[in-house]
LUMRO-226835 format. One record per residue (C-alpha): residue in three letters; x negated, y negated, z. Coordinates in steps of 0.5 Angstrom, whole numbers, plus 2048, in hexadecimal, padded with zeros to 3 digits. Layout:
ALAXYZ;...
This chain:
MET8627F080F;SER8617F780D;SER85A7FA80E;PRO8567FB807;ASN856802803;TYR84F802801;THR8518097FE;SER8568067F9;VAL8518007F8;LEU84B8057F6;LEU8508097F1;ASP8528027EE;ARG84B8007ED;TRP8488077EB;LYS8468057E4;SER8427FF7E7;ILE83E8047EC;ALA83D8097E6;ALA83A8037E2;PHE8358027E8;GLY8338097E8;PHE83280A7E1;LEU82E8047E1;GLY82A8077E7;LEU82980D7E3;VAL8278097DD;LEU8218057E1;ALA81F80C7E4;LEU81E80F7DD;ILE81A8097DB;VAL8168097E1;SER8158117E0;PHE8138117D8;VAL80E80B7D9;GLN80A80F7DD;PRO8058157DA;LEU80981B7DA;LYS8058217DD;HIS8058287DD;SER80282C7E3;SER7FE8327E5;THR7FE8367EC;VAL7F983A7EF;ARG7FA83E7F6;LEU7F483F7FA;LEU7F3843801;VAL7EE840806;LEU7EB84680A;GLN7E7846810;ASP7E384B814;ILE7E384A81B;GLY7E385181E;THR7E7855822;ALA7E7851828;VAL7EC84C826;ASP7F484D825;ALA7F784D81E;TYR7FB846820;THR7F4843822;ALA7F184581B;SER7F7843817;ARG7F783C81A;SER7EF83C819;GLU7F083D812;GLU7F6838811;ARG7F1833814;ILE7EC83580F;ALA7F1835809;GLU7F382E80B;ASN7EC82B80C;LEU7EA82E805;SER7F182B802;THR7EE824805;ILE7E7825802;VAL7EB8267FB;TYR7EC81F7FA;THR7E581D7FB;THR7E081A7F6;THR7DB81F7F8;PHE7E08257F6;PHE7E38217F0;ASP7DC8217ED;GLU7DB8297EF;VAL7E182A7EB;VAL7DF8267E5;ASN7D88297E5;ALA7DB8307E6;GLY7DA8327DF;PHE7E28327DD;SER7E582E7D7;ILE7E78287DB;ASP7E78227D7;SER7E381D7DC;ASP7E58177D7;TYR7EC8187DA;PHE7EA8157E1;PRO7E880E7E1;THR7E080C7E2;GLN7E28077E8;ASP7E180B7EE;ALA7E88087F1;LYS7EC8097EB;ARG7E98107EA;ARG7EB8127F2;ARG7F28107F1;GLU7F38147EA;TRP7F081A7ED;ASN7F48197F3;LYS7FA8197EE;THR7F781F7EA;VAL7F78247F0;ASP7FC8267F6;VAL7FA82B7FB;THR7FE82E800;VAL7FD833806;ALA802838808;ARG80483780F;GLY80183D814;SER7FC83F80F;GLY7F683E80A;LEU7FA83E804;MET7F98387FF;THR7FD8367F9;VAL7F98317F4;THR7FD82E7EF;ALA7F982A7E9;TYR7FD8257E5;HIS7FB8237DE;GLN7FF8207D8;ASP7FB8267D4;VAL7FD82D7D8;ALA7F78307D5;GLN7F382B7D9;ALA7F782C7DF;GLU7F58337DF;GLN7EE8327DE;ILE7EE82D7E4;ALA7F28327E9;ARG7ED8377E7;ALA7E78337E8;VAL7EA8317EF;SER7EB8387F1;PHE7E483A7EE;VAL7E18357F3;LEU7E58377F9;THR7E383E7F8;GLU7DC83D7F6;LYS7DA8377FB;ALA7DF838801;SER7D9839806;GLU7D6832804;TYR7DC82E806;THR7DE83280D;SER7DA833813;GLY7D983A813;SER7D683F80E;ASN7DB84580F;VAL7E184180B;ASP7E3844805;VAL7E8841800;LYS7EB8467FB;LEU7F08457F5;VAL7F68487F6;ASP7FA8457F0;ALA7F88447E9;PRO7FA83D7E6;LEU80183C7E5;ASN8038377DF;SER8098337DF;ARG80D8347D9;TRP81082D7D9;ILE80E8267DC;VAL80E8267E3;ARG80C81F7E4;PRO81081A7E5;ASN81681E7E7;VAL81A81B7E2;LEU82181F7E4;ALA81F81D7EC;ASN81E8167EA;ALA8248167E5;VAL8298187EB;SER8258147F0;GLY82680E7EB;PHE82E80F7EA;VAL82F8107F2;LEU82B80A7F3;GLY82F8067EE;GLY8358097F0;LEU8348067F7;VAL8327FF7F5;GLY8397FF7F1;LEU83D8027F7;GLY83A7FC7FB;VAL83B7F77F6;ALA8427FA7F5;LEU8447F97FD;VAL8407F27FE;GLY8447F07F8;TYR84B7F27FB;GLU8497F0802;LYS8487E97FF;ILE84F7E97FB;ARG8537EC801;ARG8507E6806;ARG8517E1801;HIS8597E3800;GLN8597E4808;PHE8567DD809;VAL85C7DA804;HIS8617DE807;GLU85F7DB80E;GLU85F7D480B;
């Protein structure tokens, strides 16, 4: 018996594979739109440390990077959250649950902090259903970092400067509907591909068994 031509099998069953892909796309869109649609506001800050002239530039930059990473971890804490809410900005505190565990989870979903490798450059992004609230949260986080950085570090010679004012998203950024749709279509298509091949193999083996008899 000649070896199976899987290419022709897939071409013959492309409609079925496409149907699975479309089903995956629809499911991905449903999952996306049942989640809260959020805007973002992003600020960038620079961590500077005055450690004198005895230290080379590379060591200084690595030290600033470590400080920035430590600060980025502090941002997610309850203490820092309280500082942000009480910083005097127009943040709707009712948005966050009163129960401590739920409030922490919501805060962790609301802010995202990254540090550029080899530098003390921090990018802080706040997410909220209301873009104005996202901006207020981003401003409050940057305010607390610039005003109280020394309270969260071991030395008093650390300075945090705001280098990029809040940049608000024009469109919804969470969930990423386009990425989810593409992923859903691809995964659905792969499932359809697997179903088509398994179905073909079952039919081929059944025919082979009949011929052998």
